[in-house]
C-alpha positions in Angstrom: 18.7 30.5 -5.7 19.4 26.8 -6.4 21.2 25.9 -9.6 18.3 24.0 -11.2 15.8 26.8 -10.2 18.1 29.2 -12.1 18.1 26.9 -15.1 14.3 26.6 -15.0 14.0 30.4 -15.0 16.4 30.8 -17.9 14.8 28.1 -20.0 11.4 29.5 -19.4 12.4 32.9 -20.5 14.8 32.1 -23.4 14.3 28.4 -24.3 11.9 28.9 -27.2 14.2 31.5 -28.8 17.5 29.8 -28.2 16.9 26.1 -28.6 15.4 23.8 -31.3 11.9 22.4 -30.8 11.9 19.8 -27.9 9.4 17.0 -27.3 6.8 18.0 -24.7 6.5 16.4 -21.3 3.1 16.6 -19.6 4.9 17.1 -16.3 8.5 17.6 -15.2 9.3 17.0 -11.5 12.4 18.7 -10.1 13.9 17.4 -6.8 16.8 18.1 -4.4 17.1 14.3 -4.3 15.5 11.7 -6.6 15.5 8.3 -4.9 14.8 5.9 -7.8 14.7 2.5 -6.2 15.9 1.1 -9.5 18.0 -2.1 -9.5 21.2 0.0 -9.2 19.8 2.0 -6.3 20.5 5.3 -8.0 19.9 8.5 -6.1 20.1 11.7 -8.2 21.1 14.8 -6.2 19.7 17.0 -7.7 17.4 15.1 -10.1 14.5 15.5 -12.4 11.8 13.3 -14.0 10.0 13.9 -17.3 6.5 12.4 -17.5 4.3 12.0 -20.6 3.3 9.5 -23.2 0.0 9.2 -24.9 -1.9 9.3 -21.6 0.6 11.5 -19.7 1.1 8.7 -17.2 4.6 7.3 -18.1 8.1 8.2 -17.0 9.9 9.4 -20.1 13.3 10.2 -18.7 15.3 10.8 -15.5 18.4 12.9 -15.1 19.7 16.2 -13.8 17.4 19.2 -13.9 19.6 20.8 -16.5 19.5 17.8 -18.7 15.7 17.2 -18.4 14.8 20.8 -19.0 17.1 21.0 -22.0 15.6 17.9 -23.5 11.9 18.5 -22.8 9.4 21.4 -23.0 7.2 21.0 -19.9 3.5 21.8 -19.9 3.7 21.7 -16.1 6.6 21.8 -13.6 6.4 20.5 -10.1 9.2 22.3 -8.3 10.3 20.1 -5.4 13.7 21.7 -5.3 14.0 21.4 -1.5 12.3 18.0 -1.3 13.1 14.3 -1.8 11.3 12.7 -4.8 10.7 8.9 -4.5 8.3 6.2 -5.7 4.9 6.3 -4.0 4.6 4.0 -1.1 2.7 0.8 -1.5 0.5 -0.5 1.4 0.1 -4.2 0.8 -2.5 -5.0 3.5 -5.3 -2.9 4.8 -9.1 -2.8 5.3 -9.8 0.8 4.1 -13.3 1.4 5.5 -12.2 0.3 8.9 -10.9 3.8 9.5 -14.4 4.3 10.8 -13.5 2.0 13.7 -10.3 3.8 14.5 -9.9 3.8 18.3 -13.2 1.9 18.8 -11.5 -0.9 20.7 -7.8 -0.8 21.8 -5.3 -2.8 23.9 -6.8 -6.2 23.2 -5.6 -9.5 21.8 -6.7 -10.3 18.2 -9.4 -12.8 18.8 -11.0 -10.8 21.7 -10.7 -7.6 19.6 -12.4 -9.3 16.6 -15.1 -11.4 18.2 -16.1 -9.0 21.0 -15.9 -5.7 19.3 -15.1 -5.6 15.6 -17.3 -8.3 14.2 -20.3 -7.1 16.2 -19.7 -3.5 15.2 -19.5 -4.5 11.5 -22.7 -6.5 11.8 -24.5 -3.4 13.0 -22.9 -0.7 10.8 -21.4 -2.0 7.5 -23.4 -0.8 4.5 -22.6 0.6 1.0 -22.7 4.1 2.5 -20.4 3.3 5.4 -17.9 1.7 3.0 -18.0 4.6 0.6 -17.6 7.2 3.3 -14.9 5.2 5.1 -13.0 4.6 1.9 -13.0 8.3 1.0 -11.5 9.1 4.4 -8.9 6.3 4.0 -7.8 7.3 0.6 -7.6 11.0 1.7 -5.3 9.8 4.6 -3.2 7.7 2.2 -2.9 10.5 -0.4 -1.8 12.9 2.4 0.7 10.5 3.8 2.4 9.3 0.5 0.7 6.0 -0.3 0.0 5.8 -4.0 -1.2 2.1 -4.2 -2.8 -0.2 -1.7 -4.2 -3.7 -1.3 -7.5 -4.0 0.4 -9.8 -6.8 1.8 -13.3 -5.8 2.7 -17.0 -5.9 1.9 -18.9 -4.0 -0.9 -15.6 -3.9 -2.6 -17.2 -2.2 -5.7 -17.8 0.8 -3.5 -14.2 0.8 -2.5 -13.1 0.6 -6.1 -15.3 3.5 -7.2 -14.1 5.8 -4.4 -10.5 4.8 -5.0 -10.7 5.4 -8.7 -12.5 8.7 -8.2 -9.7 9.9 -5.9 -7.1 8.9 -8.5 -5.4 6.3 -6.2 -4.2 2.8 -7.4 -5.8 -0.2 -5.7 -5.5 -4.0 -5.6 -8.9 -4.6 -4.1 -10.1 -7.9 -2.8 -13.8 -8.8 -2.2 -13.8 -10.6 1.1 -15.2 -14.1 1.5 -15.9 -15.4 5.0 -17.9 -18.2 6.6 -20.5 -16.4 8.6 -23.2 -13.9 7.3 -21.9 -10.4 6.6 -23.5 -7.3 5.2 -22.9 -8.1 1.6 -23.1 -11.9 1.6 -25.1 -14.3 3.6 -23.1 -17.3 2.7 -19.6 -18.0 1.3 -21.2 -18.9 -2.0 -22.7 -15.5 -2.1 -19.2 -14.0 -1.4 -17.7 -16.0 -4.2 -20.4 -14.8 -6.6 -19.8 -11.2 -5.5 -16.1 -11.7 -6.0 -16.6 -13.0 -9.5 -18.9 -10.1 -10.4 -16.5 -7.6 -9.0 -13.6 -9.1 -11.0 -15.7 -8.9 -14.2 -16.6 -5.3 -13.5 -13.1 -4.0 -12.9 -10.7 -6.3 -14.8 -8.6 -4.2 -17.2 -9.2 -0.9 -15.3 -6.2 1.5 -15.4 -6.1 2.0 -11.6 -8.1 -0.9 -10.1 -6.9 -4.5 -10.0 -9.7 -6.7 -8.7 -8.8 -9.6 -6.4 -10.2 -12.4 -4.4 -9.9 -12.2 -0.6 -10.7 -15.4 1.3 -10.4 -14.1 4.9 -8.3 -16.9 6.5 -8.0 -20.7 6.8 -9.7 -20.5 10.2 -12.8 -18.7 8.9 -13.5 -20.8 5.8 -13.9 -24.5 5.1 -11.7 -26.3 2.7 -14.1 -26.3 -0.2 -14.5 -22.5 -0.1 -10.7 -22.0 0.2 -10.2 -24.2 -2.9 -13.0 -22.3 -4.8 -11.5 -18.9 -4.0 -8.0 -20.0 -5.2 -9.6 -21.4 -8.4 -11.4 -18.1 -9.0 -8.1 -16.2 -8.8 -6.6 -18.6 -11.3 -9.6 -18.5 -13.6 -9.3 -14.7 -14.0 -5.5 -14.4 -13.4 -6.1 -11.9 -10.5 -4.4 -11.7 -7.1 -5.6 -13.8 -4.1 -5.3 -12.1 -0.7 -5.4 -14.0 2.6 -4.5 -13.6 6.3 -1.9 -16.2 7.3 -0.6 -17.4 10.7 -1.2 -14.1 12.4 -1.4 -15.5 15.9 -0.1 -18.4 17.9 -3.7 -19.6 18.5 -4.3 -19.8 14.8 -1.2 -22.1 14.4 -2.2 -24.2 17.4 -5.7 -24.7 16.2 -4.5 -25.7 12.8 -2.1 -28.2 14.2 -4.9 -29.6 16.4 -7.5 -29.8 13.6 -5.3 -30.8 10.6 -1.9 -31.8 12.1 -0.5 -29.2 9.7 0.5 -25.5 10.2 -1.7 -22.9 8.4 0.8 -22.7 5.5 1.0 -26.5 5.3 -2.7 -26.9 5.4 -3.3 -24.5 2.6 -0.6 -26.2 0.6 -2.4 -29.5 1.2 -5.5 -28.0 -0.4 -3.7 -26.8 -3.5 -4.5 -23.3 -2.4 -1.1 -21.6 -3.0 -0.7 -20.3 -6.5 0.6 -17.4 -8.6 -0.2 -13.9 -7.5 -1.1 -14.9 -3.9 -0.3 -12.5 -1.0 -0.3 -13.7 2.6 -0.8 -11.0 5.2 1.1 -11.2 8.6 2.9 -14.6 8.5 4.0 -14.2 12.1 3.8 -17.8 13.4 5.8 -19.8 10.8 8.7 -22.2 10.9 11.4 -23.0 8.4 9.2 -25.5 6.7 6.5 -22.9 6.3 8.9 -20.4 4.8 10.1 -23.1 2.4 6.5 -23.7 1.3 6.0 -20.0 0.7 9.3 -19.6 -1.2 8.5 -22.7 -3.3 5.2 -21.3 -4.4 6.6 -17.8 -4.7 4.1 -16.4 -2.2 4.8 -12.9 -1.0 4.2 -11.9 2.6 2.9 -8.5 3.8 4.6 -7.6 7.1 2.4 -5.5 9.4 4.7 -4.6 12.3 2.5 -2.0 14.0 -0.7 -4.0 14.0 1.2 -7.1 15.2 2.8 -5.2 18.0 -0.4 -3.5 19.1 -2.4 -6.7 19.2 0.6 -8.5 20.8 0.4 -11.1 18.0 4.1 -11.6 17.8 7.0 -10.6 15.5 7.2 -11.9 11.9 10.6 -13.4 11.1 11.5 -10.9 8.4 15.2 -11.6 8.2 14.5 -15.4 7.9 12.0 -14.8 5.2 14.4 -12.7 3.2 17.1 -15.3 3.6 14.7 -18.0 2.4 14.0 -15.9 -0.8 10.5 -14.8 0.2 9.4 -11.4 -1.0 8.4 -9.2 2.0 6.5 -6.0 1.7 4.8 -3.7 4.2 1.2 -3.1 5.3 -0.5 -1.0 7.9 -3.5 -3.3 8.4 -6.7 -1.6 9.1 -6.8 1.7 11.1 -8.9 -0.1 13.7 -5.8 -2.0 14.8 -2.9 0.3 13.9 -4.4 3.1 14.3 -3.4 5.0 11.1 -2.4 4.3 7.5 1.0 6.1 7.6 3.5 3.9 5.7 6.4 6.0 6.9 5.6 4.7 10.4 5.4 1.1 9.0 8.8 1.5 7.4 10.4 2.8 10.6 8.8 0.2 12.9 9.7 -2.6 10.5 13.3 -1.6 10.6 13.4 -1.1 14.4 11.4 -4.2 15.3 13.7 -6.5 13.2 16.7 -5.0 15.0 15.0 -5.5 18.4 13.9 -9.0 17.7 17.2 -10.3 16.4 19.4 -8.1 18.6 21.2 -7.2 15.4 21.4 -3.5 14.4 22.1 -4.5 10.8 18.8 -6.3 10.5 16.5 -4.6 8.0 18.6 -1.5 7.3 17.1 1.7 5.9 17.5 0.8 2.2 15.8 -2.6 2.8 12.9 -1.0 4.7 12.4 1.6 1.9 12.5 -1.2 -0.7 9.9 -3.2 1.3 7.6 -0.1 1.1 8.1 0.5 -2.7 9.5 -2.1 -5.2 8.9 -5.1 -2.9 5.3 -3.9 -2.5 4.9 -3.7 -6.2 6.4 -7.2 -6.6 4.0 -8.6 -3.9 1.1 -7.4 -5.9 2.4 -8.5 -9.3 2.8 -4.8 -10.4 6.6 -4.6 -10.4 6.7 -3.9 -14.2 4.4 -0.9 -13.7 5.2 0.8 -10.4 7.5 0.6 -7.3 10.5 2.4 -8.8 11.2 5.5 -10.9 12.4 4.0 -14.2 11.8 4.9 -17.8 8.6 3.2 -19.1 7.0 2.7 -15.7 3.9 4.5 -14.6 4.5 7.9 -12.9 3.5 7.1 -9.3 5.6 9.3 -7.0 5.7 11.5 -4.0 7.7 14.4 -2.7 8.9 14.8 0.9 9.7 18.2 2.4 13.1 19.0 3.9 12.4 22.4 5.3 11.6 21.6 9.0 13.8 21.5 12.0 13.4 17.7 12.3 14.5 17.5 8.6 17.8 19.2 9.2 20.5 18.1 8.3 20.2 15.5 5.6 23.3 13.4 5.1 21.6 10.4 3.6 18.2 10.7 1.9 17.3 7.1 2.3 18.1 7.1 6.0 16.1 10.3 6.3 13.1 8.8 4.7 13.0 5.7 7.0 14.1 7.1 10.3 13.0 10.8 10.2 10.2 11.4 7.8 6.5 11.2 8.7 3.4 11.1 6.5 2.8 14.7 7.3 6.1 15.6 5.6 4.7 14.5 2.2 4.2 17.6 0.1 2.8 16.3 -3.2 1.4 13.0 -4.5 1.3 11.9 -8.1 -0.4 8.7 -9.4 -0.4 7.8 -13.1 1.1 11.2 -13.9 -1.9 13.0 -12.2 -1.2 15.3 -9.3 -3.5 14.2 -6.5 -2.0 16.5 -3.9 0.1 19.6 -4.5 1.9 21.3 -1.7 -0.4 19.7 0.9 -3.6 20.7 -1.0 -5.6 17.7 -2.2 -6.9 18.2 -5.7 -9.1 15.1 -6.3 -11.0 15.1 -3.0 -12.9 17.8 -1.2 -11.1 17.4 2.1 -13.7 19.3 4.2 -16.6 17.2 2.8 -14.8 13.9 3.3 -14.1 14.7 7.0 -17.6 16.1 7.6 -19.2 12.9 6.2 -16.9 10.7 8.3 -17.6 12.7 11.4 -21.3 12.3 10.9 -21.0 8.6 10.3 -18.8 8.2 13.4 -21.8 9.4 15.5 -23.9 6.7 14.0 -21.2 4.1 14.7 -20.9 5.3 18.3 -24.7 5.0 18.7 -24.9 1.6 17.2 -22.2 0.0 19.3 -23.0 1.9 22.5 -19.7 3.7 22.9 
């Protein structure tokens, strides 16, 4: 029996009789390794975390299992004694309901994929019900694969927010604004109005951060881009936008405005606080200086960019320029999953391949991009992204009991280069256990999958596949 398991048994049997009264923790998590992602990069082996506070959602203390169990009486213990405990992963760019288009159109360039398949499919199938069912499937996948917070851009965002909150997941959710008619807005003005109503409905929510999501500089006119940025500033909420995803986008911007996408948006006064740019593949040194100057974070989506042959984001140059870089999966229609462990590994390997430098994006950097840098990208670094006293208790545990998981010399290397989403055992958000030992507690898994399977038949019929 492991040492901290013995301590747990002894304290359970004799603690009340042998020790003075201790403060109560709502939950104590015991781990073989606790990877904190704090500024010092501490890894506790073994380690433990006490969670409590008025709402039971705050990290009270970290230490050895013996120390934590001696200091706190636990209402509940999550025994992850043969597991790695780490901050929940943060997906900074996706389109959650698009799990319903997973595998609908593959092996295509971005604009053909969008214009020939995805936009027509959305025109025929997007509805509040589709968004609700798709989001429930997406958040189930995220909970099961270790994502505890995500940024989204889509339509009927209030349905996404309700489904996300009900599942207990954390979301920075952006109501999309786009030039052409879509299911929830016939005009950009309608989209802006919906975005403002969405912000007013969810601002101050404990799990949902509402955001404004102008789709891209090439799908919106200047006045709407300015209005979207102004709306974000008015309510002090994030602004999410696609940026320089393809070479064609850059070329068209230069032809139309004699400016790159980043430069054009700067000329409009678009860039401002709490703005997150997704992709940022086709940029130069001047663009990176613009983003750094305005403190714009970039969400790197290596799998989607590779699959659509969009190019490779210059991650090492961004980091050298002082730009915060986090990780996203993009939608499951272009990835085709929401597994952030895959995003970490591919980000590390793609950077090495692109630069021919094996030291580019080492494992600790990749893990930081999926955790604390993700929180920083979303303006949530004071709340989540690392396991530190006073932060919200968003964490996951990763099993070490499989053949592929043996041996473990370095927990961080293991997380980036070995672990998969299916290795996640338990998921905790705001101190609430959403999945325990692979059993989801906040969603009826069978019902979610049955609803999605039924809806998939309708999507197939609508698009003739």
